[in-house]
N, C-alpha and C positions, 0 to 999 in steps of 0.2 A: 610482688616480688619477680623480678627478671628472671627468666631460666635461660641459663648458658650451656651450651654443648661441650663437655669436655674434648680436648683435643689430642690424640696420641700424637708421638713424633715430633715434640717441640723439643730443641734442645735447650737445655738450661745451663747457664754458666755461672760459676762461682768465681770470685776473684776477692782479693783481701789477705786475711791472716792465713788461708790456705786458698789453692787455686785446684778446680774438678769440674768435670762438665758430665751431665747425666742428661736423661732422654724422657721424657712424661710417657706414662702408661696408658693402656686404653681408657681409665678413668680421668686422663688429665693429670695425674699427679706424679709427684718427684719427690727426691729426697737425697740428701746428703750426709752420710751416717761417718760417727767419727771425727767429728770438727772438735777442734780447740777453741777454748774462748777468745773470744777476738770479734774486728769489724770485718765484714763481708759485702760484696754486691753482689745480688743475684738478678740475670739478666736473661730474658728468654729470646728465641729468635728463630725462625721458621722462613723459609724462603717463601715470597709473596705474600706475607702477613706483617702488620705492624702489632705491637701491645701497648696496653695502656695499665700502668706506668711502664717506660720503656726499661726500669730496672728497678730495684728495691735494695734499700741497707738495712742490713739487719746484724743486730749484735747478739751474740750466742756468750751466756754467761752461766754455766752451769747447768743449764735447763734446754730442752726440745723447744724450738721455734717453729709454731705451726701458722698455719692462715696467710701466708706470702703468696697471695694468689694475684693473676694477671688476666685481662679481659685481652681479646683476639679483635682487632679493627678490622 
């Protein structure tokens, strides 16, 4: 199993049923609170880096959505 180093300071943008932006913490984690049910796109960005996948489609349906991870290239 490969080991990935978390990256702090990655901007994560949410678009779709709502729009928001947050930044990853020291553990590379991010969250968006209080989202309504609906379809969203989550996109990471950081100057000098690309990410795989470039974005993720997420559907919120009365539950938390976890595991929406990205790998830095």
